[in-house]
N, CA, C and O atoms as CSV, one atom per row, in Angstrom:
chain,resi,resn,atom,element,x,y,z
A,1,MET,N,N,-109.951,-21.436,-242.804
A,1,MET,CA,C,-108.967,-21.461,-243.855
A,1,MET,C,C,-108.173,-20.233,-243.885
A,1,MET,O,O,-108.755,-19.151,-243.960
A,2,ALA,N,N,-106.838,-20.303,-243.830
A,2,ALA,CA,C,-106.047,-19.158,-243.971
A,2,ALA,C,C,-106.180,-18.392,-245.250
A,2,ALA,O,O,-106.491,-18.936,-246.309
A,3,SER,N,N,-105.931,-17.088,-245.120
A,3,SER,CA,C,-105.829,-16.241,-246.384
A,3,SER,C,C,-104.606,-16.432,-247.047
A,3,SER,O,O,-103.569,-16.510,-246.388
A,4,TYR,N,N,-104.600,-16.534,-248.533
A,4,TYR,CA,C,-103.409,-16.689,-249.206
A,4,TYR,C,C,-102.801,-15.159,-249.376
A,4,TYR,O,O,-103.491,-14.141,-249.314
A,5,ARG,N,N,-101.473,-15.193,-249.587
A,5,ARG,CA,C,-100.871,-14.018,-250.137
A,5,ARG,C,C,-100.733,-13.916,-251.658
A,5,ARG,O,O,-100.173,-14.911,-252.120
A,6,VAL,N,N,-101.037,-13.116,-252.456
A,6,VAL,CA,C,-101.134,-12.988,-253.949
A,6,VAL,C,C,-99.753,-12.198,-254.163
A,6,VAL,O,O,-99.432,-11.115,-253.674
A,7,PHE,N,N,-99.107,-12.934,-254.929
A,7,PHE,CA,C,-97.954,-12.028,-255.623
A,7,PHE,C,C,-97.948,-12.140,-257.079
A,7,PHE,O,O,-98.245,-13.186,-257.656
A,8,ILE,N,N,-97.592,-11.005,-257.703
A,8,ILE,CA,C,-97.648,-10.788,-259.141
A,8,ILE,C,C,-96.124,-10.749,-259.766
A,8,ILE,O,O,-95.424,-9.777,-259.480
A,9,LYS,N,N,-95.690,-11.602,-260.464
A,9,LYS,CA,C,-94.325,-11.405,-261.003
A,9,LYS,C,C,-94.280,-10.084,-261.800
A,9,LYS,O,O,-95.279,-9.528,-262.255
A,10,PRO,N,N,-92.970,-9.631,-261.921
A,10,PRO,CA,C,-92.897,-8.359,-262.551
A,10,PRO,C,C,-93.374,-8.471,-264.099
A,10,PRO,O,O,-94.035,-7.584,-264.639
A,11,SER,N,N,-92.990,-9.587,-264.709
A,11,SER,CA,C,-93.429,-9.788,-266.135
A,11,SER,C,C,-94.965,-9.777,-266.229
A,11,SER,O,O,-95.440,-9.184,-267.198
A,12,ALA,N,N,-95.763,-10.326,-265.393
A,12,ALA,CA,C,-97.010,-10.453,-265.381
A,12,ALA,C,C,-97.607,-9.053,-265.119
A,12,ALA,O,O,-98.611,-8.675,-265.723
A,13,ALA,N,N,-96.968,-8.291,-264.203
A,13,ALA,CA,C,-97.471,-6.848,-263.969
A,13,ALA,C,C,-97.434,-6.128,-265.135
A,13,ALA,O,O,-98.340,-5.356,-265.448
A,14,LYS,N,N,-96.315,-6.345,-265.899
A,14,LYS,CA,C,-95.966,-5.687,-267.257
A,14,LYS,C,C,-97.143,-6.012,-268.104
A,14,LYS,O,O,-97.743,-5.102,-268.675
A,15,GLU,N,N,-97.507,-7.233,-268.220
A,15,GLU,CA,C,-98.552,-7.776,-269.229
A,15,GLU,C,C,-99.732,-7.077,-268.817
A,15,GLU,O,O,-100.476,-6.631,-269.691
A,16,LEU,N,N,-100.037,-6.901,-267.462
A,16,LEU,CA,C,-101.339,-6.413,-266.982
A,16,LEU,C,C,-101.453,-4.928,-267.418
A,16,LEU,O,O,-102.585,-4.484,-267.607
A,17,GLU,N,N,-100.399,-4.139,-267.588
A,17,GLU,CA,C,-100.287,-2.787,-267.953
A,17,GLU,C,C,-100.820,-2.607,-269.366
A,17,GLU,O,O,-101.283,-1.511,-269.682
A,18,GLY,N,N,-100.783,-3.671,-270.290
A,18,GLY,CA,C,-101.125,-3.713,-271.697
A,18,GLY,C,C,-102.548,-4.003,-271.921
A,18,GLY,O,O,-103.050,-4.000,-273.045
A,19,VAL,N,N,-103.278,-4.289,-270.692
A,19,VAL,CA,C,-104.713,-4.703,-270.816
A,19,VAL,C,C,-105.559,-3.415,-270.819
A,19,VAL,O,O,-105.308,-2.520,-270.012
A,20,PRO,N,N,-106.578,-3.307,-271.733
A,20,PRO,CA,C,-107.310,-2.057,-271.679
A,20,PRO,C,C,-108.001,-1.860,-270.177
A,20,PRO,O,O,-108.346,-2.795,-269.454
A,21,LEU,N,N,-108.119,-0.570,-269.891
A,21,LEU,CA,C,-108.532,-0.308,-268.572
A,21,LEU,C,C,-109.693,-0.884,-267.897
A,21,LEU,O,O,-109.657,-1.243,-266.720
A,22,ARG,N,N,-110.737,-0.971,-268.655
A,22,ARG,CA,C,-111.990,-1.728,-268.077
A,22,ARG,C,C,-111.659,-3.137,-267.733
A,22,ARG,O,O,-111.998,-3.640,-266.661
A,23,ASP,N,N,-110.980,-3.783,-268.675
A,23,ASP,CA,C,-110.765,-5.185,-268.463
A,23,ASP,C,C,-109.758,-5.377,-267.296
A,23,ASP,O,O,-109.834,-6.351,-266.547
A,24,ARG,N,N,-108.734,-4.330,-267.161
A,24,ARG,CA,C,-107.699,-4.449,-266.231
A,24,ARG,C,C,-108.320,-4.337,-264.819
A,24,ARG,O,O,-107.861,-5.005,-263.893
A,25,ARG,N,N,-109.306,-3.536,-264.663
A,25,ARG,CA,C,-109.933,-3.403,-263.360
A,25,ARG,C,C,-110.622,-4.724,-262.919
A,25,ARG,O,O,-110.485,-5.154,-261.773
A,26,ARG,N,N,-111.363,-5.352,-263.857
A,26,ARG,CA,C,-111.953,-6.638,-263.643
A,26,ARG,C,C,-110.904,-7.742,-263.340
A,26,ARG,O,O,-111.045,-8.544,-262.416
A,27,LEU,N,N,-109.870,-7.727,-264.160
A,27,LEU,CA,C,-108.728,-8.594,-263.681
A,27,LEU,C,C,-108.093,-8.496,-262.284
A,27,LEU,O,O,-107.806,-9.464,-261.579
A,28,VAL,N,N,-107.917,-7.240,-261.988
A,28,VAL,CA,C,-107.276,-6.998,-260.601
A,28,VAL,C,C,-108.193,-7.441,-259.557
A,28,VAL,O,O,-107.799,-8.027,-258.548
A,29,ALA,N,N,-109.495,-7.147,-259.809
A,29,ALA,CA,C,-110.496,-7.568,-258.702
A,29,ALA,C,C,-110.487,-9.290,-258.663
A,29,ALA,O,O,-110.575,-9.916,-257.607
A,30,ARG,N,N,-110.387,-9.811,-259.758
A,30,ARG,CA,C,-110.431,-11.216,-259.882
A,30,ARG,C,C,-109.132,-11.937,-259.194
A,30,ARG,O,O,-109.157,-12.987,-258.551
A,31,ILE,N,N,-108.121,-11.217,-259.450
A,31,ILE,CA,C,-106.819,-11.735,-258.953
A,31,ILE,C,C,-106.874,-11.591,-257.360
A,31,ILE,O,O,-106.533,-12.480,-256.579
A,32,GLY,N,N,-107.361,-10.317,-256.999
A,32,GLY,CA,C,-107.498,-10.273,-255.414
A,32,GLY,C,C,-108.364,-11.165,-254.808
A,32,GLY,O,O,-108.181,-11.416,-253.617
A,33,ARG,N,N,-109.308,-11.709,-255.429
A,33,ARG,CA,C,-110.199,-12.753,-254.739
A,33,ARG,C,C,-109.402,-14.062,-254.627
A,33,ARG,O,O,-109.761,-14.835,-253.739
A,34,LEU,N,N,-108.319,-14.431,-255.447
A,34,LEU,CA,C,-107.609,-15.603,-255.239
A,34,LEU,C,C,-107.038,-15.734,-253.859
A,34,LEU,O,O,-106.644,-16.825,-253.446
A,35,ALA,N,N,-106.986,-14.589,-253.107
A,35,ALA,CA,C,-106.340,-14.704,-251.858
A,35,ALA,C,C,-107.255,-15.510,-250.854
A,35,ALA,O,O,-106.789,-16.254,-249.991
A,36,SER,N,N,-108.553,-15.298,-251.046
A,36,SER,CA,C,-109.556,-16.036,-250.243
A,36,SER,C,C,-109.943,-17.408,-250.651
A,36,SER,O,O,-110.294,-18.285,-249.862
A,37,ASP,N,N,-109.844,-17.550,-252.102
A,37,ASP,CA,C,-110.114,-18.870,-252.602
A,37,ASP,C,C,-109.157,-19.036,-253.903
A,37,ASP,O,O,-109.492,-18.586,-254.998
A,38,PRO,N,N,-108.029,-19.671,-253.700
A,38,PRO,CA,C,-107.227,-19.851,-254.805
A,38,PRO,C,C,-107.611,-20.828,-255.863
A,38,PRO,O,O,-106.974,-20.918,-256.912
A,39,ARG,N,N,-108.705,-21.596,-255.573
A,39,ARG,CA,C,-109.275,-22.591,-256.650
A,39,ARG,C,C,-110.640,-22.314,-256.845
A,39,ARG,O,O,-111.457,-23.210,-256.628
A,40,PRO,N,N,-111.053,-21.060,-257.271
A,40,PRO,CA,C,-112.457,-20.752,-257.532
A,40,PRO,C,C,-113.200,-21.424,-258.470
A,40,PRO,O,O,-112.541,-21.973,-259.353
A,41,GLY,N,N,-114.414,-21.533,-258.520
A,41,GLY,CA,C,-115.181,-22.256,-259.623
A,41,GLY,C,C,-114.861,-21.803,-260.972
A,41,GLY,O,O,-114.867,-20.602,-261.240
A,42,GLY,N,N,-114.566,-22.744,-261.878
A,42,GLY,CA,C,-114.101,-22.367,-263.102
A,42,GLY,C,C,-112.655,-22.290,-263.370
A,42,GLY,O,O,-112.201,-22.088,-264.497
A,43,CYS,N,N,-111.935,-22.456,-262.301
A,43,CYS,CA,C,-110.370,-22.477,-262.468
A,43,CYS,C,C,-110.208,-23.926,-263.149
A,43,CYS,O,O,-111.041,-24.832,-263.147
A,44,GLU,N,N,-108.922,-23.919,-263.736
A,44,GLU,CA,C,-108.536,-25.280,-264.334
A,44,GLU,C,C,-107.090,-25.568,-264.138
A,44,GLU,O,O,-106.250,-24.701,-264.379
A,45,LYS,N,N,-106.766,-26.749,-263.709
A,45,LYS,CA,C,-105.378,-27.064,-263.608
A,45,LYS,C,C,-104.912,-27.367,-265.037
A,45,LYS,O,O,-105.532,-28.115,-265.794
A,46,LEU,N,N,-103.830,-26.762,-265.335
A,46,LEU,CA,C,-103.248,-26.920,-266.576
A,46,LEU,C,C,-102.239,-28.259,-266.583
A,46,LEU,O,O,-101.506,-28.539,-265.635
A,47,THR,N,N,-102.327,-28.992,-267.753
A,47,THR,CA,C,-101.527,-30.131,-267.898
A,47,THR,C,C,-100.156,-29.792,-268.184
A,47,THR,O,O,-99.927,-28.789,-268.860
A,48,GLY,N,N,-99.097,-30.603,-267.693
A,48,GLY,CA,C,-97.724,-30.343,-268.031
A,48,GLY,C,C,-97.114,-29.396,-267.093
A,48,GLY,O,O,-95.899,-29.220,-267.189
A,49,ALA,N,N,-97.781,-28.759,-266.197
A,49,ALA,CA,C,-97.187,-27.771,-265.478
A,49,ALA,C,C,-98.010,-27.742,-264.034
A,49,ALA,O,O,-99.167,-28.162,-264.069
A,50,GLU,N,N,-97.480,-27.272,-262.772
A,50,GLU,CA,C,-98.271,-27.119,-261.731
A,50,GLU,C,C,-98.834,-25.757,-261.718
A,50,GLU,O,O,-98.550,-24.942,-260.840
A,51,ARG,N,N,-99.655,-25.510,-262.722
A,51,ARG,CA,C,-100.260,-24.018,-263.070
A,51,ARG,C,C,-101.804,-24.282,-262.969
A,51,ARG,O,O,-102.360,-25.369,-263.127
A,52,TYR,N,N,-102.398,-23.055,-262.671
A,52,TYR,CA,C,-103.825,-23.067,-262.727
A,52,TYR,C,C,-104.173,-21.792,-263.687
A,52,TYR,O,O,-103.397,-20.900,-264.028
A,53,ARG,N,N,-105.508,-21.944,-264.019
A,53,ARG,CA,C,-105.893,-20.765,-265.115
A,53,ARG,C,C,-107.330,-20.396,-264.595
A,53,ARG,O,O,-108.185,-21.159,-264.145
A,54,ILE,N,N,-107.379,-19.056,-264.765
A,54,ILE,CA,C,-108.767,-18.588,-264.630
A,54,ILE,C,C,-109.200,-17.736,-265.873
A,54,ILE,O,O,-108.320,-17.068,-266.416
A,55,ARG,N,N,-110.340,-17.702,-266.320
A,55,ARG,CA,C,-110.669,-17.129,-267.364
A,55,ARG,C,C,-111.530,-15.787,-267.055
A,55,ARG,O,O,-112.279,-15.767,-266.079
A,56,LEU,N,N,-111.405,-14.715,-267.881
A,56,LEU,CA,C,-112.252,-13.575,-267.749
A,56,LEU,C,C,-112.340,-12.934,-269.100
A,56,LEU,O,O,-111.535,-12.128,-269.567
A,57,GLY,N,N,-113.529,-13.444,-269.721
A,57,GLY,CA,C,-113.762,-12.985,-271.103
A,57,GLY,C,C,-112.611,-13.596,-271.991
A,57,GLY,O,O,-112.460,-14.818,-271.970
A,58,ALA,N,N,-111.805,-12.819,-272.759
A,58,ALA,CA,C,-110.862,-13.332,-273.674
A,58,ALA,C,C,-109.619,-13.295,-272.851
A,58,ALA,O,O,-108.679,-13.881,-273.388
A,59,TRP,N,N,-109.369,-12.766,-271.698
A,59,TRP,CA,C,-108.329,-12.753,-271.020
A,59,TRP,C,C,-107.986,-14.054,-269.998
A,59,TRP,O,O,-108.917,-14.625,-269.430
A,60,ARG,N,N,-106.780,-14.423,-269.831
A,60,ARG,CA,C,-106.432,-15.573,-268.953
A,60,ARG,C,C,-105.271,-15.100,-268.083
A,60,ARG,O,O,-104.358,-14.358,-268.443
A,61,VAL,N,N,-105.459,-15.676,-266.816
A,61,VAL,CA,C,-104.563,-15.404,-265.614
A,61,VAL,C,C,-103.929,-16.753,-265.411
A,61,VAL,O,O,-104.640,-17.707,-265.093
A,62,LEU,N,N,-102.666,-16.884,-265.572
A,62,LEU,CA,C,-102.007,-18.164,-265.261
A,62,LEU,C,C,-101.365,-17.970,-263.813
A,62,LEU,O,O,-100.774,-16.920,-263.562
A,63,TYR,N,N,-101.475,-18.934,-262.905
A,63,TYR,CA,C,-100.806,-18.887,-261.574
A,63,TYR,C,C,-100.545,-20.166,-260.996
A,63,TYR,O,O,-101.141,-21.183,-261.349
A,64,THR,N,N,-99.555,-20.128,-260.006
A,64,THR,CA,C,-99.227,-21.286,-259.244
A,64,THR,C,C,-99.833,-21.112,-257.724
A,64,THR,O,O,-100.028,-20.022,-257.188
A,65,ILE,N,N,-100.050,-22.186,-257.231
A,65,ILE,CA,C,-100.615,-22.231,-255.673
A,65,ILE,C,C,-99.372,-22.852,-254.859
A,65,ILE,O,O,-98.927,-23.957,-255.170
A,66,GLU,N,N,-98.936,-22.240,-254.005
A,66,GLU,CA,C,-98.028,-22.873,-252.925
A,66,GLU,C,C,-98.580,-23.176,-251.657
A,66,GLU,O,O,-98.277,-22.400,-250.751
A,67,ASP,N,N,-99.347,-24.161,-251.378
A,67,ASP,CA,C,-99.930,-24.437,-250.225
A,67,ASP,C,C,-99.087,-24.515,-249.027
A,67,ASP,O,O,-99.625,-24.301,-247.941
A,68,ASP,N,N,-97.653,-24.835,-249.089
A,68,ASP,CA,C,-97.057,-24.997,-248.077
A,68,ASP,C,C,-96.735,-23.552,-247.348
A,68,ASP,O,O,-96.699,-23.409,-246.126
A,69,VAL,N,N,-96.526,-22.590,-248.238
A,69,VAL,CA,C,-96.294,-21.237,-247.568
A,69,VAL,C,C,-97.345,-20.187,-247.799
A,69,VAL,O,O,-97.162,-18.983,-247.619
A,70,VAL,N,N,-98.644,-20.835,-248.281
A,70,VAL,CA,C,-100.009,-20.123,-248.199
A,70,VAL,C,C,-99.746,-18.899,-249.274
A,70,VAL,O,O,-100.027,-17.748,-248.941
A,71,ARG,N,N,-99.239,-19.168,-250.478
A,71,ARG,CA,C,-98.951,-18.217,-251.391
A,71,ARG,C,C,-99.582,-18.447,-252.897
A,71,ARG,O,O,-99.490,-19.556,-253.421
A,72,VAL,N,N,-100.155,-17.470,-253.492
A,72,VAL,CA,C,-100.427,-17.636,-254.927
A,72,VAL,C,C,-99.647,-16.614,-255.655
A,72,VAL,O,O,-99.647,-15.413,-255.382
A,73,VAL,N,N,-98.936,-17.226,-256.669
A,73,VAL,CA,C,-97.985,-16.386,-257.644
A,73,VAL,C,C,-98.549,-16.373,-259.058
A,73,VAL,O,O,-98.607,-17.402,-259.731
A,74,VAL,N,N,-99.016,-15.035,-259.548
A,74,VAL,CA,C,-99.526,-15.006,-260.863
A,74,VAL,C,C,-98.333,-14.945,-261.723
A,74,VAL,O,O,-97.507,-14.064,-261.483
A,75,VAL,N,N,-98.118,-15.828,-262.769
A,75,VAL,CA,C,-97.201,-15.822,-263.540
A,75,VAL,C,C,-97.442,-15.275,-264.943
A,75,VAL,O,O,-96.465,-14.841,-265.553
A,76,ARG,N,N,-98.536,-15.255,-265.464
A,76,ARG,CA,C,-98.778,-14.616,-266.798
A,76,ARG,C,C,-100.325,-14.105,-266.864
A,76,ARG,O,O,-101.243,-14.589,-266.203
A,77,ILE,N,N,-100.417,-13.171,-267.671
A,77,ILE,CA,C,-101.640,-12.458,-267.857
A,77,ILE,C,C,-101.724,-12.134,-269.325
A,77,ILE,O,O,-100.869,-11.407,-269.830
A,78,GLY,N,N,-102.673,-12.619,-270.007
A,78,GLY,CA,C,-102.740,-12.328,-271.227
A,78,GLY,C,C,-104.001,-12.664,-272.204
A,78,GLY,O,O,-104.908,-13.358,-271.743
A,79,HIS,N,N,-104.071,-12.231,-273.415
A,79,HIS,CA,C,-105.244,-12.732,-274.239
A,79,HIS,C,C,-105.127,-14.066,-274.596
A,79,HIS,O,O,-104.039,-14.609,-274.790
A,80,ARG,N,N,-106.227,-14.630,-274.692
A,80,ARG,CA,C,-106.416,-16.169,-274.679
A,80,ARG,C,C,-105.569,-16.737,-275.931
A,80,ARG,O,O,-105.064,-17.856,-275.840
A,81,ARG,N,N,-105.427,-16.027,-277.002
A,81,ARG,CA,C,-104.747,-16.384,-278.230
A,81,ARG,C,C,-103.194,-16.297,-278.122
A,81,ARG,O,O,-102.495,-16.821,-278.988
A,82,GLU,N,N,-102.673,-15.659,-277.096
A,82,GLU,CA,C,-101.293,-15.486,-276.794
A,82,GLU,C,C,-100.708,-16.204,-275.553
A,82,GLU,O,O,-99.549,-16.618,-275.583
A,83,VAL,N,N,-101.471,-16.352,-274.494
A,83,VAL,CA,C,-101.092,-16.592,-273.134
A,83,VAL,C,C,-100.406,-17.981,-273.061
A,83,VAL,O,O,-99.485,-18.170,-272.267
A,84,TYR,N,N,-100.838,-18.911,-273.857
A,84,TYR,CA,C,-100.169,-20.372,-273.665
A,84,TYR,C,C,-99.000,-20.541,-274.449
A,84,TYR,O,O,-98.433,-21.632,-274.399
A,85,ARG,N,N,-98.551,-19.642,-275.161
A,85,ARG,CA,C,-97.372,-19.768,-276.003
A,85,ARG,C,C,-96.051,-19.677,-275.154
A,85,ARG,O,O,-94.955,-19.764,-275.707
C-alpha cells in the first residue's frame, strides 16, 4: 500500500497552534500516522460530507481522504464542543 501525503490546511494549522503544547505533540504524532493508515481504528466517517474524524481525548481532527491522488487533507482541528460547528 502506498504511503499517503498529509497536508494541513492553513486554517487547521492555525487552530493547531491554539492547542496546549502537550496535546499538540500528541495530535501532530497522530496526524503523521495518517500517512501510513488514513483509516485507523477508531476513525469515523462523518455523515453529510466526505470527511473523517479521529479523536484524541477532547480534541478532534477532521480530514478528507483523496484516494485517487493518495493524499490526506486535514481540514479542522479543535475541541470536541466546537469542531463540528
